[in-house]
C-alpha positions as CSV (number, residue, x, y, z in Angstrom):
1,M,9.0,31.4,-5.3
2,D,12.7,30.5,-5.5
3,K,14.4,28.6,-8.4
4,E,14.8,25.3,-6.5
5,Y,11.0,25.2,-5.7
6,G,10.1,25.9,-9.3
7,E,12.5,23.1,-10.5
8,M,11.1,20.6,-8.1
9,C,7.5,21.5,-8.9
10,S,8.3,21.1,-12.6
11,A,9.7,17.6,-12.0
12,Y,6.5,16.5,-10.4
13,N,4.5,18.2,-13.1
14,N,6.1,15.7,-15.6
15,L,4.8,12.7,-13.7
16,P,1.5,10.9,-14.6
17,T,-1.4,12.0,-12.5
18,E,-1.8,8.6,-10.8
19,L,1.8,8.7,-9.7
20,I,1.4,12.2,-8.2
21,I,-1.6,11.0,-6.2
22,D,0.2,7.8,-5.1
23,F,3.3,9.6,-4.0
24,Y,1.3,12.1,-2.0
25,F,-0.6,9.5,0.0
26,V,2.4,7.2,0.5
27,F,4.6,10.2,1.7
28,K,1.8,11.4,3.9
29,Q,1.3,8.0,5.5
30,K,5.0,7.5,6.1
31,I,5.3,11.0,7.6
32,D,2.3,10.3,9.9
33,N,3.9,6.9,10.9
34,K,7.2,8.7,11.5
35,Q,9.0,6.6,8.8
36,L,9.9,9.9,7.1
37,S,10.8,13.2,8.7
38,H,8.5,16.2,8.8
39,A,11.0,17.8,6.4
40,M,9.2,15.7,3.7
41,K,6.1,17.9,4.2
42,F,7.8,20.2,1.7
43,E,7.4,17.4,-0.9
44,L,3.7,17.1,0.0
45,A,3.3,20.8,-0.8
46,L,5.0,20.3,-4.2
47,L,2.9,17.3,-5.0
48,K,-0.3,19.2,-4.0
49,E,0.7,22.1,-6.3
50,A,1.4,19.7,-9.2
51,A,-2.0,18.1,-8.7
52,K,-3.7,21.5,-8.4
53,K,-2.4,22.4,-11.8
54,R,-4.3,19.4,-13.1
55,G,-7.5,20.4,-11.3
56,I,-7.1,17.8,-8.6
57,L,-7.5,18.8,-4.9
58,L,-5.5,16.6,-2.5
59,K,-6.8,16.8,1.1
60,D,-5.2,15.7,4.3
61,F,-7.3,13.1,6.2
């Protein structure tokens, strides 16, 4: 894991749980609707990792 990934993950770790979940589903929806680029999938991975550390499993539907 590189330093940049760790810093981003730490930033998400500081967010309230509800906001992590909301961000994940909004980003996912916008990527699926092509309102955001597929490069944003990196952010989804970071959000999933932050949620996982709290015992929350985010699934793709």
